[in-house]
N, C-alpha and C positions, 0 to 999 in steps of 0.2 A: 426498865429497857430490856428488850429481848432481841437476840440475834435474828430470829426468824422474821421479825417485824421489819428489821433493818434490810434484810435480804429481800423481803417483799417490795419495800419501798424503792430500792434500786432496780429491781426487776421490772417495775412499772414506770421507770424513768423519772422518778422524783429526785430532787436533789437532797442528799444526806447532809445533816448538820455535822458541825465539828465534833460535837459530844457523842453523836451516834458512831462516827468513824473511830474516835478515840476508844469508845466502848468495845468495838469489835477488835481493834488492834491490841488493846490491853488483854482481852480475853484470849487472842491468839498467842500472845507472849507467855501467859501464865496457864495455858491449857485449860482455860475455862469455856472456850468455845471449840466444839469438836471439829475435826478435819472436814467432815462431810458438809458443815455449814459454811466453813471458810471456803471450800471449793465452790459451793454454790454462789457465794459472794463474788468470787473471782470470775466465775462465768458470766454473772449479771454485769459486772464492770466491762468485761470484754464485748458484750452485746450492747450495752447501753451507753458506754463511755462514761466520762466524769467531767463535771464543770471545773473551771480553774480553781475555784474556791474548794471543791471537794479534793482535788489533786493536792493542793498545798495542805490541807488538813490531814490527808493520808500520809504525805511525805513527813510532816511534822510529828505525827503519832509513831511512825516507824522509826524516825530518828530518835525520839525520846524513849523508845522501848529499851534502850540500853544507855551506855555511858556516852556523853559528848565530851570529846578531849578538849582540854584547855591548855593552850600554849601561851597564855598572856604574860608569862615570865620571860619569854623569848623576845629580844627587842626588835625584830624586823617582821614585816608581813609574812603570812603563811599562805602559800598558793600551790595548787595541784593541777593536774591534767588528767582527763579520763577519756579513754578511747572506746567506741562501741565494738571495736574488734575487727580484724581483717587477717590477711595471709601476708606474712613477712612484716607485721606491724610491731616494730621493736623500739618505737621512739622513746618510750619511758626511760630506757636505759641510757639514753643520750641526754634528754632534756632535763631530767632530774639533776644530774651533776652539773650541767651547764648553769642552770638557775641558781643552784645552791652555791656554786662557785663565785657568783656575782653578789651574794650576800642575803639573798631571800631564803626562807625555809620552805622545804618540800617534804611534808609528811605524807608519803604516798602508800596507801592501802590498796593493794591490787588483787587480782583473781588469777585462776587457772584456766588453761585452754579447754575447750570442749568442742568436739566436732572438727570442722576445718579451720577454726581459727586458733591461734596460739595464745599462751597466757604469760604474762609477765613473770609470774612466780616460777613457772617451769623453766624459763629462760635463766633466771637468776640461780636455781637450784642446779643448773649444769655447771656452775663455777664450783669447784671442789671445796666443800665445807660450808658454803653460804647458807646461813640460817634465816629463813623468812618468817619463822614462828616466834618472833621475839615477844617476851612479856612486855606490858605497856611501859614499865619502868626502863627496860632496856631500849625500847622504842625512843623513849624520851631522851635517853643519854646519848644514843647515836645521832638523833636529830640535833641536839645541842651542840655536839662536837663537830659534826660534818656538815651540818645545815640541811641534811637530807637522810632519809631512811626509807626502806622499801620493805614492806611486810604484807602478810596476808590478813585477812579479816579475822579479828579475835572474837572470842565468844561475848565480850562486852559490848561490841559495836552493833547496833541495830539488829538484836536477836529476832525481832518480828520479821525482818527481811528473809532471814535464813529459813524460817518456817514457811513463810508464803512462797519463796522461790521454789522450795522442794515440792509444794503442792502445784505451783503453776507448770512445773516440769512434766507432771503426770496427768494433768487435766486439760492439756492443749490451750493453756491460756498465756503462754509466754509471750505471744505476739502483741498484746495490748500495749499501745504506746504509753497509756496511763500508768500501767503497772510497771513497765520498763523505767519510766521516769521516777516513780516512787521508789523503786529498788536502787537505782543508781544514786539518786540525790540524797536519799536517807543516809546511805553509806558515806558519801562524800561529804555531806554537811557534818556528820559525826566526827570527821577528822580535825574539826576546830579550825577550818581554813577560812581565810578572808576572801579569797578569789578562786574561781575555777575556770579552766579553759577546756572545752569539750571538743574532741575530735570525733565527729559523726561520719562514719564511712558510708559511701553509697556505690553501687556497681555490683558486678557479678560476684566478687569475694566478700561483700558485706552482707550483714543480715538484712539491711534495708536496700533492697536492690533498686528501688525506684527513687530518684532524687527527691520527688515531691514528699514521699514517706519520710525520708531522712530529714527533710527541712521541718516537717511537722513535729517530729520527735525532738529535734533540736529546739524549736520554738518553746515546746512544753518544758524542757529542761531549763532553758534559760529564764523563762518566766517564773518557773517554780523557785529557782535559785535567787532571783532578784526579790520575789515576795518574802523570802527568809532573810533578806538583808545582805546578800552576798553579791560580789561583782562576778558576773558570768558571761562568757562569750562562746559561741559555738562555731567551729569551722567545719563546713561540709567538704570532705575530701574524697578523692578518687580512689576506688578500689576496683578498677576494671582489670588491673594486673597487680601482681604481688609488689609490695613496697621494698625497694632495695633488690639485691640479688640473691640473698641467702635466707633459706627457709628451714627451721629446724632449730632446736634450742640452743645447743652450743655454737652451732653456725652463725646464728643471730647475734649472740654475745660477740663472737669474733668480729662480725661486721660493725657492731657498735663501737668496739674498740678502734676499728679502722676509721670511723668518723671522728672519734675524739683524738686520733692521731693526725686529723686533717686530710684524710683520704677517704676512700669508700665511694658508693654510688651517688650520683647527683641528686636523684629524687629523694632519697632518705635524708641527705644532708639538707636539702631545700626545706622539706617539711619540718625537720627538727629545729631549724633556725626560726621558721615561722611560728610554730607553737611556743618556743621559748620566748620570742619576741612578745607574743600576746600575754604570756605570763609575766614578763617584765612590765608590760603596760598596766596590766590589772593590779600588779603587786607594787606599783610605784617605783619600779627599778629603772624605767626610762619613760620619757615623755611622749614618744611616738613609736609606731611599729617599725619604722626604718631605724631609729636609734636602738630599738630592741634587737633587730637583726644584727646590727653592728656589734652590739654588746655580747650577743650570743657567739658571734664569729670571733671576737676578741678572746672569749673565755676558751675556745677551742685552740686558737692560734698560739696562745701564751702557755698551754699545758695545764691550766688551772682546772678545767673541767675534768681532764683525764685524771689528775691527781685527787680530785675530790671523789671520783668513782673508785679509785684505788683505795682511799680511806674508808669509804662506805663498806667496800668488801672486807677490808680488815676489821672493822668494827663489828661486822655481822658474821664473823668467823670464817669468811671464805679466804681463799688463796689469793693475796694481793699481787702476786707475781704473774698472774695470767694477763695483766695489763701490759707488761713488757714482753711476755712470751705467751701468746695465745695457744701454743703448742701444748700447754699444760691442761688445756680444756679437753673434754672426752671427744675422741675421734672414732668414726666408723671404720671397720676393717676393709671394706670393699667399695669399689666404685663401678658405676655403670653409666653408659651415655644414651641420650635420646637424640637420634639423628634426624635431620631434616629430610623429608621425603623428596623435596624438590627445591630448586633455586628460587629465590624471590625475596620478599620482605615479610617480617612477622607482622601480620595484620591484626591478630587477636591471641590473647592467652586466656583461656578459660580458668580464671582465678580460683573459683571455688574447687574445681577438679584438682588443681595443683595442690591446694591446702588438704584435700581429702587424700591425695597420694602420699603427702608427707605423714598424715596420721596413720595411714596403712602400713608405712614403713616402721611405725612404733613411736613417731615423733609427737603424737597427740592421743587424744582419747575419744572413743565413741560413747563410753559410760564414765561417769565420775570415778568409779572404782578402778578404772584401768591404770596400769603402770605406764611410765613413759620411758623411752630410751633417749637419753640427752644427746646422743652422738649422731643420730641419723638425720637426714634431710636432704635438701636439694640446693644446688646452686644454678641459678638461671644464667646461662652464657649468653643468651639473646633475649632482648625484651622488645616490645612493640615499636616497630619502625626501624629495627635493625635489619640489615641486608644479610642474607644467608645463601650459602652454596649447597648444593644437593649433597647430602651425607654429612654435612657439618654438624657438630655437636650443639644442640640447643640447650641441654640441660644435663648437668652432672649429678648423679644420684649416689648419695653416701648411705650405704645400708650395711646391716650385720647379718640378716637372715635371709637366705635364698627364698624361703617361702613367702616373705613379706615382699620381695622385690617384684614378683610376677604380677599380682594385682595393680601395684603402684605403676609399673612400667606400662601396663595396658592403659591406664587412665592418662598418664603423662603423654603417651604417643597420640593421644586424641585432643590434648590441651592446646596445641600450638596450631594456629591457622597461618598458612603461608599464601600470600597473593602476589600479583605482579606490581602493585604499587604501594608505597608506603602510606600508612594511614595518617591523617592529620594529627598533629600533637595535641593531647588533651590536657587542660589546666589541672594542676595537682590539688589546688584549692578552688573549689567551684563557687562557693559563696560563704559569707560570714554572717552569722545571725547574732544580733545584740551589740554590734560594733559602734552604733551611732553615738552612743554616750561617750565613748572613749577617743573618737577621732576629731 
């Protein structure tokens, strides 16, 4: 078998066999297939697509390129959530403790932010001392004790994905829904979970701007997971405006603590309850979505979810006192305001621009090597549909460096549209893929 023949076959739109895909991925993992041939294969996939059988084979080969975790000694189901990313999307820090507090296990392996979207690991690292780089044995210990652990990808997990992702990033092949699916699902399936809830964002602040594209990606991921014997559901959720009101790493941790205290913004709370409910349904913790929502709300009201998050922070080396005193989190030195140019209603917020503004302040990365300032970010004082007066503050900017403030303020001043009438309220969850089996 030769890599060049496999590339030619895909280039000519023929279906690859499971053995051919395994040969290529095994070659990538062990450096037996050079980068230029892997890049050619990725471009062929981008142009020609993949059949469902090819996609399942690709995902399984990437999954099996490294270690697949085994939690069979833990007595309850293992369930996780994955989001395709958005602005202010901080739900992992709320739903993982909620679901763990109710008795399921949540072994969550997350990523870092890049571009206009934030990353779970960056948020967690804004908690003083929090260690996301646990060895697998430490990961296992934390999961066993707290029913929840949140770490970054280890070298043992899907190493083929790390190789292919780096190549996709520099060969303009990131956008392929087939390659996205194989990347996400290989890592998630390697967690050793029984069930997965996907939060697929769509709208201005999402990677998938069009709902049809988000639905297609969701269908691919659900079908791939089901083929691999897992319970999978995908929620198509709105990202036309940021989720919640706080954007930036320590600010978002602060807002998560507010939700776990029974406070915080309605949209963030609603989505956390919905995602948690589906995790309960797939993991056997509740018999219906309505019962799952009620159970999630109970975990918050009783303080059990908050206590679980505190314990996870302690076990992973962080300062557990931030739960009762968020003032211990990093805070920026300076504040600036974005004022409304006229009276009316907020009719639109250009979500991606808001995310880019936070990145420009130092809260995110343009390149993977960039460092992140955990303290900076934004607080939206007004959201879509809110009434404003001329000169009223739309957004409070938390910053440390004057040089970074100028380009961020320029973007933010163009990010809010004010009109004479409030826009109709948009649903937070637009559609659910794969739910039929569980309703």
